[in-house]
Biopython code that builds the backbone (N, CA, C, O; Angstrom):
import numpy as np
from Bio.PDB.StructureBuilder import StructureBuilder

atoms = [
    (1, "UNK", "N", (70.486, -72.345, -47.442)),
    (1, "UNK", "CA", (69.175, -72.429, -46.743)),
    (1, "UNK", "C", (69.188, -73.550, -45.325)),
    (1, "UNK", "O", (70.062, -74.338, -44.964)),
    (2, "UNK", "N", (68.201, -73.320, -44.893)),
    (2, "UNK", "CA", (67.981, -74.129, -43.596)),
    (2, "UNK", "C", (66.594, -74.916, -43.750)),
    (2, "UNK", "O", (65.655, -74.422, -44.374)),
    (3, "UNK", "N", (66.532, -76.119, -43.164)),
    (3, "UNK", "CA", (65.682, -76.955, -43.271)),
    (3, "UNK", "C", (64.070, -76.558, -42.376)),
    (3, "UNK", "O", (62.947, -76.926, -42.723)),
    (4, "UNK", "N", (64.483, -75.600, -41.010)),
    (4, "UNK", "CA", (63.122, -75.470, -39.846)),
    (4, "UNK", "C", (64.060, -74.153, -39.990)),
    (4, "UNK", "O", (65.066, -74.123, -40.699)),
    (5, "UNK", "N", (63.614, -73.147, -39.267)),
    (5, "UNK", "CA", (63.295, -71.900, -38.761)),
    (5, "UNK", "C", (64.621, -71.775, -37.551)),
    (5, "UNK", "O", (64.807, -72.856, -36.993)),
    (6, "UNK", "N", (65.146, -71.138, -37.279)),
    (6, "UNK", "CA", (66.485, -70.632, -36.156)),
    (6, "UNK", "C", (66.074, -69.086, -36.302)),
    (6, "UNK", "O", (65.605, -68.374, -37.191)),
    (7, "UNK", "N", (66.580, -68.902, -34.687)),
    (7, "UNK", "CA", (66.189, -67.380, -34.131)),
    (7, "UNK", "C", (67.991, -66.597, -35.178)),
    (7, "UNK", "O", (69.154, -66.990, -35.268)),
    (8, "UNK", "N", (67.188, -65.369, -35.739)),
    (8, "UNK", "CA", (67.840, -64.799, -36.651)),
    (8, "UNK", "C", (67.951, -65.092, -38.018)),
    (8, "UNK", "O", (68.856, -64.432, -38.529)),
    (9, "UNK", "N", (67.383, -65.817, -38.783)),
    (9, "UNK", "CA", (67.757, -66.457, -39.768)),
    (9, "UNK", "C", (66.293, -65.385, -41.028)),
    (9, "UNK", "O", (65.296, -64.709, -40.775)),
    (10, "UNK", "N", (66.785, -65.684, -41.912)),
    (10, "UNK", "CA", (66.061, -64.749, -42.946)),
    (10, "UNK", "C", (65.148, -65.546, -43.344)),
    (10, "UNK", "O", (65.414, -66.694, -43.701)),
    (11, "UNK", "N", (63.623, -64.926, -43.340)),
    (11, "UNK", "CA", (62.732, -66.056, -43.568)),
    (11, "UNK", "C", (62.111, -65.309, -44.884)),
    (11, "UNK", "O", (62.348, -64.101, -44.870)),
    (12, "UNK", "N", (61.393, -65.748, -45.980)),
    (12, "UNK", "CA", (61.123, -65.600, -47.272)),
    (12, "UNK", "C", (59.723, -66.012, -47.331)),
    (12, "UNK", "O", (59.401, -67.167, -47.053)),
    (13, "UNK", "N", (59.025, -65.279, -47.618)),
    (13, "UNK", "CA", (57.280, -65.407, -48.010)),
    (13, "UNK", "C", (56.665, -65.055, -49.269)),
    (13, "UNK", "O", (56.873, -64.074, -49.983)),
    (14, "UNK", "N", (55.931, -65.954, -49.405)),
    (14, "UNK", "CA", (54.752, -65.688, -50.630)),
    (14, "UNK", "C", (54.322, -64.325, -50.198)),
    (14, "UNK", "O", (54.702, -63.849, -49.128)),
    (15, "UNK", "N", (53.430, -63.614, -51.130)),
    (15, "UNK", "CA", (52.377, -62.680, -50.582)),
    (15, "UNK", "C", (51.782, -62.690, -51.990)),
    (15, "UNK", "O", (52.299, -62.735, -53.106)),
    (16, "UNK", "N", (50.128, -62.616, -51.425)),
    (16, "UNK", "CA", (49.624, -62.474, -52.973)),
    (16, "UNK", "C", (48.614, -64.125, -53.926)),
    (16, "UNK", "O", (47.451, -64.417, -54.202)),
    (17, "UNK", "N", (49.960, -64.724, -54.084)),
    (17, "UNK", "CA", (49.714, -65.665, -54.276)),
    (17, "UNK", "C", (51.209, -66.709, -54.588)),
    (17, "UNK", "O", (52.253, -66.243, -55.046)),
    (18, "UNK", "N", (51.012, -68.137, -54.233)),
    (18, "UNK", "CA", (52.369, -68.852, -54.001)),
    (18, "UNK", "C", (53.363, -68.511, -55.016)),
    (18, "UNK", "O", (54.503, -68.174, -54.698)),
    (19, "UNK", "N", (52.975, -68.586, -56.209)),
    (19, "UNK", "CA", (53.398, -68.509, -57.556)),
    (19, "UNK", "C", (53.325, -66.872, -58.199)),
    (19, "UNK", "O", (53.005, -66.504, -59.329)),
    (20, "UNK", "N", (53.680, -66.213, -57.210)),
    (20, "UNK", "CA", (53.373, -64.846, -57.617)),
    (20, "UNK", "C", (54.733, -64.267, -57.484)),
    (20, "UNK", "O", (55.757, -64.633, -56.907)),
    (21, "UNK", "N", (54.446, -63.371, -58.117)),
    (21, "UNK", "CA", (56.728, -62.459, -58.500)),
    (21, "UNK", "C", (56.140, -61.588, -56.762)),
    (21, "UNK", "O", (56.895, -60.618, -56.701)),
    (22, "UNK", "N", (55.643, -61.565, -56.077)),
    (22, "UNK", "CA", (55.380, -60.690, -55.167)),
    (22, "UNK", "C", (55.841, -61.576, -53.633)),
    (22, "UNK", "O", (55.164, -62.516, -53.215)),
    (23, "UNK", "N", (57.016, -61.103, -52.977)),
    (23, "UNK", "CA", (57.215, -61.790, -51.753)),
    (23, "UNK", "C", (56.921, -60.592, -50.546)),
    (23, "UNK", "O", (55.989, -59.794, -50.456)),
    (24, "UNK", "N", (58.140, -60.817, -49.642)),
    (24, "UNK", "CA", (58.619, -60.194, -48.590)),
    (24, "UNK", "C", (59.415, -61.219, -47.335)),
    (24, "UNK", "O", (59.185, -62.411, -47.132)),
    (25, "UNK", "N", (60.360, -60.365, -46.631)),
    (25, "UNK", "CA", (61.182, -61.106, -46.411)),
    (25, "UNK", "C", (61.387, -60.581, -44.924)),
    (25, "UNK", "O", (61.702, -59.392, -44.869)),
    (26, "UNK", "N", (61.296, -61.092, -43.987)),
    (26, "UNK", "CA", (62.418, -60.693, -42.569)),
    (26, "UNK", "C", (62.771, -61.365, -41.327)),
    (26, "UNK", "O", (62.380, -62.527, -41.437)),
    (27, "UNK", "N", (63.434, -61.145, -39.975)),
    (27, "UNK", "CA", (63.954, -62.026, -39.631)),
    (27, "UNK", "C", (63.479, -62.794, -38.400)),
    (27, "UNK", "O", (62.923, -62.186, -37.485)),
    (28, "UNK", "N", (63.711, -64.307, -38.342)),
    (28, "UNK", "CA", (62.435, -64.706, -37.477)),
    (28, "UNK", "C", (63.301, -64.612, -35.868)),
    (28, "UNK", "O", (64.512, -64.792, -35.739)),
    (29, "UNK", "N", (62.292, -64.275, -34.700)),
    (29, "UNK", "CA", (62.690, -63.818, -33.571)),
    (29, "UNK", "C", (61.932, -64.710, -32.952)),
    (29, "UNK", "O", (62.324, -64.592, -31.791)),
    (30, "UNK", "N", (61.162, -65.469, -32.949)),
    (30, "UNK", "CA", (60.373, -66.151, -32.021)),
    (30, "UNK", "C", (59.156, -67.110, -32.718)),
    (30, "UNK", "O", (58.989, -67.501, -33.873)),
    (31, "UNK", "N", (58.474, -67.278, -31.605)),
    (31, "UNK", "CA", (57.125, -68.122, -32.072)),
    (31, "UNK", "C", (55.648, -67.598, -31.181)),
    (31, "UNK", "O", (55.868, -66.994, -30.131)),
    (32, "UNK", "N", (54.190, -67.820, -31.580)),
    (32, "UNK", "CA", (53.509, -67.519, -30.620)),
    (32, "UNK", "C", (52.776, -68.345, -29.907)),
    (32, "UNK", "O", (52.897, -69.524, -30.240)),
    (33, "UNK", "N", (51.925, -68.086, -28.881)),
    (33, "UNK", "CA", (51.400, -69.467, -28.485)),
    (33, "UNK", "C", (49.992, -70.319, -29.566)),
    (33, "UNK", "O", (49.275, -71.231, -29.153)),
    (34, "UNK", "N", (49.904, -69.529, -31.324)),
    (34, "UNK", "CA", (48.887, -70.475, -31.928)),
    (34, "UNK", "C", (49.482, -71.208, -32.590)),
    (34, "UNK", "O", (48.907, -72.230, -32.966)),
    (35, "UNK", "N", (51.291, -70.882, -33.105)),
    (35, "UNK", "CA", (51.858, -71.619, -33.622)),
    (35, "UNK", "C", (51.735, -71.135, -35.306)),
    (35, "UNK", "O", (51.448, -71.747, -36.334)),
    (36, "UNK", "N", (52.268, -69.118, -34.874)),
    (36, "UNK", "CA", (53.036, -68.872, -36.226)),
    (36, "UNK", "C", (53.862, -68.552, -35.779)),
    (36, "UNK", "O", (53.918, -68.476, -34.552)),
    (37, "UNK", "N", (55.343, -68.065, -36.931)),
    (37, "UNK", "CA", (56.599, -67.559, -36.451)),
    (37, "UNK", "C", (56.175, -65.928, -36.440)),
    (37, "UNK", "O", (55.202, -65.416, -36.993)),
    (38, "UNK", "N", (57.171, -65.309, -35.670)),
    (38, "UNK", "CA", (57.385, -63.805, -35.873)),
    (38, "UNK", "C", (58.616, -63.594, -35.712)),
    (38, "UNK", "O", (59.611, -64.014, -35.121)),
    (39, "UNK", "N", (58.070, -62.409, -36.778)),
    (39, "UNK", "CA", (59.111, -62.116, -37.508)),
    (39, "UNK", "C", (59.696, -60.552, -37.491)),
    (39, "UNK", "O", (58.872, -59.784, -36.995)),
    (40, "UNK", "N", (60.600, -60.082, -37.805)),
    (40, "UNK", "CA", (60.879, -58.517, -37.826)),
    (40, "UNK", "C", (61.269, -58.273, -38.791)),
    (40, "UNK", "O", (62.140, -58.725, -39.534)),
    (41, "UNK", "N", (60.254, -57.118, -38.812)),
    (41, "UNK", "CA", (60.532, -56.865, -40.851)),
    (41, "UNK", "C", (60.048, -55.821, -41.153)),
    (41, "UNK", "O", (59.210, -55.463, -40.326)),
    (42, "UNK", "N", (60.248, -54.831, -42.351)),
    (42, "UNK", "CA", (60.045, -53.570, -42.515)),
    (42, "UNK", "C", (58.443, -53.877, -43.340)),
    (42, "UNK", "O", (57.911, -54.914, -43.738)),
    (43, "UNK", "N", (58.209, -53.066, -43.348)),
    (43, "UNK", "CA", (56.875, -52.789, -44.803)),
    (43, "UNK", "C", (55.498, -53.579, -43.575)),
    (43, "UNK", "O", (54.400, -53.913, -44.021)),
    (44, "UNK", "N", (55.851, -53.737, -42.148)),
    (44, "UNK", "CA", (54.637, -54.714, -41.607)),
    (44, "UNK", "C", (53.663, -53.752, -41.043)),
    (44, "UNK", "O", (53.607, -53.396, -39.866)),
    (45, "UNK", "N", (52.942, -53.393, -41.966)),
    (45, "UNK", "CA", (52.211, -52.115, -41.098)),
    (45, "UNK", "C", (52.610, -51.053, -41.368)),
    (45, "UNK", "O", (52.778, -50.159, -40.538)),
    (46, "UNK", "N", (52.793, -50.976, -42.365)),
    (46, "UNK", "CA", (53.950, -49.504, -42.727)),
    (46, "UNK", "C", (55.165, -49.087, -41.687)),
    (46, "UNK", "O", (55.813, -48.047, -41.803)),
    (47, "UNK", "N", (55.332, -49.917, -40.816)),
    (47, "UNK", "CA", (56.615, -49.470, -39.491)),
    (47, "UNK", "C", (57.528, -51.118, -40.051)),
    (47, "UNK", "O", (57.503, -52.120, -40.766)),
    (48, "UNK", "N", (58.188, -50.393, -39.119)),
    (48, "UNK", "CA", (59.087, -51.731, -38.480)),
    (48, "UNK", "C", (58.475, -52.591, -37.672)),
    (48, "UNK", "O", (58.266, -51.997, -36.615)),
    (49, "UNK", "N", (58.134, -53.529, -37.628)),
    (49, "UNK", "CA", (58.065, -54.325, -36.467)),
    (49, "UNK", "C", (57.890, -56.154, -36.189)),
    (49, "UNK", "O", (58.115, -57.110, -36.932)),
    (50, "UNK", "N", (57.533, -56.085, -35.181)),
    (50, "UNK", "CA", (57.645, -57.900, -34.580)),
    (50, "UNK", "C", (56.306, -58.807, -35.175)),
    (50, "UNK", "O", (55.479, -58.776, -34.265)),
    (51, "UNK", "N", (55.975, -59.283, -35.866)),
    (51, "UNK", "CA", (54.476, -59.671, -36.106)),
    (51, "UNK", "C", (54.427, -60.360, -36.109)),
    (51, "UNK", "O", (55.547, -60.768, -36.417)),
    (52, "UNK", "N", (53.504, -61.516, -35.889)),
    (52, "UNK", "CA", (53.096, -63.253, -36.487)),
    (52, "UNK", "C", (52.575, -62.965, -38.340)),
    (52, "UNK", "O", (51.933, -62.211, -39.071)),
    (53, "UNK", "N", (53.692, -64.594, -38.316)),
    (53, "UNK", "CA", (53.311, -64.879, -40.107)),
    (53, "UNK", "C", (52.674, -66.227, -40.434)),
    (53, "UNK", "O", (53.361, -67.097, -39.900)),
    (54, "UNK", "N", (52.016, -66.566, -40.855)),
    (54, "UNK", "CA", (51.673, -68.357, -41.040)),
    (54, "UNK", "C", (52.408, -69.257, -41.067)),
    (54, "UNK", "O", (53.400, -68.545, -41.221)),
    (55, "UNK", "N", (52.782, -70.165, -41.053)),
    (55, "UNK", "CA", (54.288, -70.987, -40.722)),
    (55, "UNK", "C", (53.389, -71.509, -42.484)),
    (55, "UNK", "O", (54.026, -72.255, -43.228)),
    (56, "UNK", "N", (52.162, -71.086, -42.863)),
    (56, "UNK", "CA", (52.404, -71.727, -44.633)),
    (56, "UNK", "C", (52.567, -70.890, -45.712)),
    (56, "UNK", "O", (52.408, -71.148, -46.905)),
    (57, "UNK", "N", (53.045, -69.416, -44.950)),
    (57, "UNK", "CA", (53.038, -68.850, -46.376)),
    (57, "UNK", "C", (55.074, -68.464, -46.579)),
    (57, "UNK", "O", (55.630, -67.654, -47.320)),
    (58, "UNK", "N", (55.692, -69.492, -45.527)),
    (58, "UNK", "CA", (56.866, -69.582, -45.743)),
    (58, "UNK", "C", (57.390, -70.199, -46.408)),
    (58, "UNK", "O", (57.331, -71.411, -46.205)),
    (59, "UNK", "N", (58.370, -69.563, -47.834)),
    (59, "UNK", "CA", (58.980, -70.564, -48.813)),
    (59, "UNK", "C", (60.635, -70.798, -48.475)),
    (59, "UNK", "O", (61.406, -71.525, -49.100)),
    (60, "UNK", "N", (60.904, -70.028, -47.400)),
    (60, "UNK", "CA", (62.639, -70.608, -46.861)),
    (60, "UNK", "C", (62.975, -70.072, -45.870)),
    (60, "UNK", "O", (62.364, -69.106, -45.413)),
    (61, "UNK", "N", (64.345, -70.748, -45.159)),
    (61, "UNK", "CA", (65.238, -70.185, -43.981)),
    (61, "UNK", "C", (66.046, -70.036, -44.739)),
    (61, "UNK", "O", (66.234, -70.753, -45.723)),
    (62, "UNK", "N", (66.872, -68.773, -44.320)),
    (62, "UNK", "CA", (67.927, -68.456, -45.102)),
    (62, "UNK", "C", (69.518, -68.403, -43.825)),
    (62, "UNK", "O", (69.517, -67.751, -42.781)),
    (63, "UNK", "N", (70.062, -68.802, -44.059)),
    (63, "UNK", "CA", (71.354, -68.624, -43.330)),
    (63, "UNK", "C", (72.935, -68.821, -43.860)),
    (63, "UNK", "O", (73.479, -69.758, -44.444)),
    (64, "UNK", "N", (73.536, -67.241, -43.296)),
    (64, "UNK", "CA", (74.665, -66.723, -43.965)),
    (64, "UNK", "C", (75.594, -67.800, -44.150)),
    (64, "UNK", "O", (75.689, -68.459, -43.115)),
    (65, "UNK", "N", (76.391, -68.269, -45.184)),
    (65, "UNK", "CA", (76.930, -69.300, -45.439)),
    (65, "UNK", "C", (78.238, -69.393, -44.538)),
    (65, "UNK", "O", (78.818, -70.426, -44.204)),
    (66, "UNK", "N", (78.650, -67.781, -44.147)),
    (66, "UNK", "CA", (79.975, -67.530, -43.748)),
    (66, "UNK", "C", (79.577, -67.823, -41.809)),
    (66, "UNK", "O", (80.376, -67.471, -40.942)),
    (67, "UNK", "N", (78.292, -68.471, -41.503)),
    (67, "UNK", "CA", (78.139, -68.296, -40.240)),
    (67, "UNK", "C", (78.177, -69.638, -39.780)),
    (67, "UNK", "O", (78.161, -70.191, -40.879)),
    (68, "UNK", "N", (78.234, -71.001, -38.567)),
    (68, "UNK", "CA", (78.359, -71.945, -38.366)),
    (68, "UNK", "C", (76.407, -71.760, -38.220)),
    (68, "UNK", "O", (75.671, -70.872, -37.787)),
    (69, "UNK", "N", (76.168, -73.230, -38.892)),
    (69, "UNK", "CA", (74.640, -73.098, -38.670)),
    (69, "UNK", "C", (74.474, -73.178, -37.066)),
    (69, "UNK", "O", (75.382, -73.192, -36.234)),
    (70, "UNK", "N", (72.915, -73.234, -36.818)),
    (70, "UNK", "CA", (73.002, -73.170, -35.589)),
    (70, "UNK", "C", (71.507, -74.512, -35.247)),
    (70, "UNK", "O", (71.086, -75.409, -35.977)),
    (71, "UNK", "N", (71.091, -74.091, -33.889)),
    (71, "UNK", "CA", (70.479, -75.697, -33.640)),
    (71, "UNK", "C", (68.545, -74.721, -34.640)),
    (71, "UNK", "O", (67.975, -73.636, -34.760)),
    (72, "UNK", "N", (68.480, -75.578, -34.870)),
    (72, "UNK", "CA", (67.105, -75.125, -35.977)),
    (72, "UNK", "C", (65.845, -76.128, -35.470)),
    (72, "UNK", "O", (65.863, -77.136, -34.763)),
    (73, "UNK", "N", (64.789, -75.442, -36.110)),
    (73, "UNK", "CA", (63.312, -75.613, -35.238)),
    (73, "UNK", "C", (62.287, -75.297, -35.034)),
    (73, "UNK", "O", (62.607, -74.109, -35.082)),
    (74, "UNK", "N", (61.586, -75.268, -34.897)),
    (74, "UNK", "CA", (60.367, -74.113, -34.571)),
    (74, "UNK", "C", (60.824, -74.085, -32.527)),
    (74, "UNK", "O", (61.033, -73.052, -31.891)),
    (75, "UNK", "N", (60.853, -75.333, -32.026)),
    (75, "UNK", "CA", (61.585, -74.931, -30.797)),
    (75, "UNK", "C", (62.079, -74.253, -29.941)),
    (75, "UNK", "O", (61.808, -73.968, -28.775)),
    (76, "UNK", "N", (63.605, -73.787, -31.342)),
    (76, "UNK", "CA", (64.748, -73.231, -30.800)),
    (76, "UNK", "C", (64.139, -71.546, -31.039)),
    (76, "UNK", "O", (64.861, -70.549, -31.011)),
    (77, "UNK", "N", (62.668, -71.549, -31.269)),
    (77, "UNK", "CA", (62.203, -69.895, -31.471)),
    (77, "UNK", "C", (61.606, -69.863, -29.911)),
    (77, "UNK", "O", (60.816, -70.553, -29.266)),
    (78, "UNK", "N", (62.237, -68.948, -29.721)),
    (78, "UNK", "CA", (61.569, -67.715, -28.257)),
    (78, "UNK", "C", (59.747, -67.938, -28.412)),
    (78, "UNK", "O", (59.128, -67.930, -29.476)),
    (79, "UNK", "N", (59.317, -68.079, -27.386)),
    (79, "UNK", "CA", (57.762, -68.068, -27.084)),
    (79, "UNK", "C", (57.438, -66.645, -27.160)),
    (79, "UNK", "O", (57.725, -66.069, -26.111)),
    (80, "UNK", "N", (57.014, -66.008, -27.918)),
    (80, "UNK", "CA", (56.823, -64.198, -27.546)),
    (80, "UNK", "C", (55.061, -63.763, -27.218)),
    (80, "UNK", "O", (54.334, -64.756, -27.253)),
    (81, "UNK", "N", (54.352, -62.468, -26.924)),
    (81, "UNK", "CA", (53.400, -62.910, -26.739)),
    (81, "UNK", "C", (53.034, -61.987, -28.431)),
    (81, "UNK", "O", (53.836, -61.360, -29.123)),
    (82, "UNK", "N", (51.910, -62.172, -28.612)),
    (82, "UNK", "CA", (51.563, -61.340, -29.751)),
    (82, "UNK", "C", (50.213, -61.297, -29.637)),
    (82, "UNK", "O", (49.628, -62.035, -28.845)),
    (83, "UNK", "N", (49.453, -60.251, -30.575)),
    (83, "UNK", "CA", (48.008, -59.704, -30.426)),
    (83, "UNK", "C", (47.497, -60.981, -31.427)),
    (83, "UNK", "O", (46.271, -61.096, -31.422)),
    (84, "UNK", "N", (48.132, -61.848, -32.186)),
    (84, "UNK", "CA", (47.269, -62.912, -33.026)),
    (84, "UNK", "C", (47.304, -62.687, -34.504)),
    (84, "UNK", "O", (47.521, -63.420, -35.469)),
    (85, "UNK", "N", (46.950, -61.143, -34.319)),
    (85, "UNK", "CA", (46.576, -60.825, -35.638)),
    (85, "UNK", "C", (47.596, -61.073, -36.540)),
    (85, "UNK", "O", (48.614, -60.419, -36.314)),
    (86, "UNK", "N", (47.660, -62.304, -38.117)),
    (86, "UNK", "CA", (48.647, -62.763, -38.396)),
    (86, "UNK", "C", (49.096, -61.845, -39.645)),
    (86, "UNK", "O", (48.130, -61.560, -40.353)),
    (87, "UNK", "N", (49.838, -61.524, -39.914)),
    (87, "UNK", "CA", (50.397, -60.206, -41.076)),
    (87, "UNK", "C", (50.157, -60.853, -42.609)),
    (87, "UNK", "O", (50.687, -61.904, -42.969)),
    (88, "UNK", "N", (49.328, -60.099, -43.389)),
    (88, "UNK", "CA", (48.852, -61.275, -44.779)),
    (88, "UNK", "C", (49.452, -60.093, -45.868)),
    (88, "UNK", "O", (50.240, -60.401, -46.763)),
    (89, "UNK", "N", (49.046, -58.941, -45.692)),
    (89, "UNK", "CA", (49.523, -58.303, -47.652)),
    (89, "UNK", "C", (50.822, -57.087, -46.647)),
    (89, "UNK", "O", (50.416, -56.224, -45.868)),
    (90, "UNK", "N", (51.851, -57.258, -46.848)),
    (90, "UNK", "CA", (53.083, -56.327, -46.321)),
    (90, "UNK", "C", (52.989, -55.543, -47.782)),
    (90, "UNK", "O", (52.538, -56.006, -48.830)),
    (91, "UNK", "N", (53.519, -54.285, -47.562)),
    (91, "UNK", "CA", (53.724, -53.448, -48.802)),
    (91, "UNK", "C", (55.342, -53.123, -49.275)),
    (91, "UNK", "O", (55.568, -52.446, -50.278)),
]
sb = StructureBuilder()
sb.init_structure("model")
sb.init_model(0)
sb.init_chain("A")
sb.init_seg("    ")
for serial, (resi, resn, name, xyz) in enumerate(atoms, 1):
    if name == "N":
        sb.init_residue(resn, " ", resi, " ")
    sb.init_atom(name, np.array(xyz, "f"), 0.0, 1.0, " ", f" {name:<3s}", serial, name[0])
structure = sb.get_structure()
C-alpha cells in the first residue's frame, strides 16, 4: 500500500457507501484542476475511459511489492484536462 497516489498505482474506491460491499478499481493517471484524481478504468460509463474521481472515495493506493516504490503524492500526478464531471456510480 502507498500512503498517497503515484502514476500507475492501482486505486481502490468505495461505491454506493463506504462500508458497503461494492467497490471499483482503476489506475491513477493524473489529476485535474478541480483536485480530483484522474483514473483509467473499465465500466466507467460502460466503457474504458479516463474519468475524474473524488479523492474522498479513495480506499487505498496499491503498488506491486516486486517493483520499487515510486515518488508519491498528488503533485507527482500530471495535470490533465477533464470535463469536471466526477464519476459517481461505476457498474
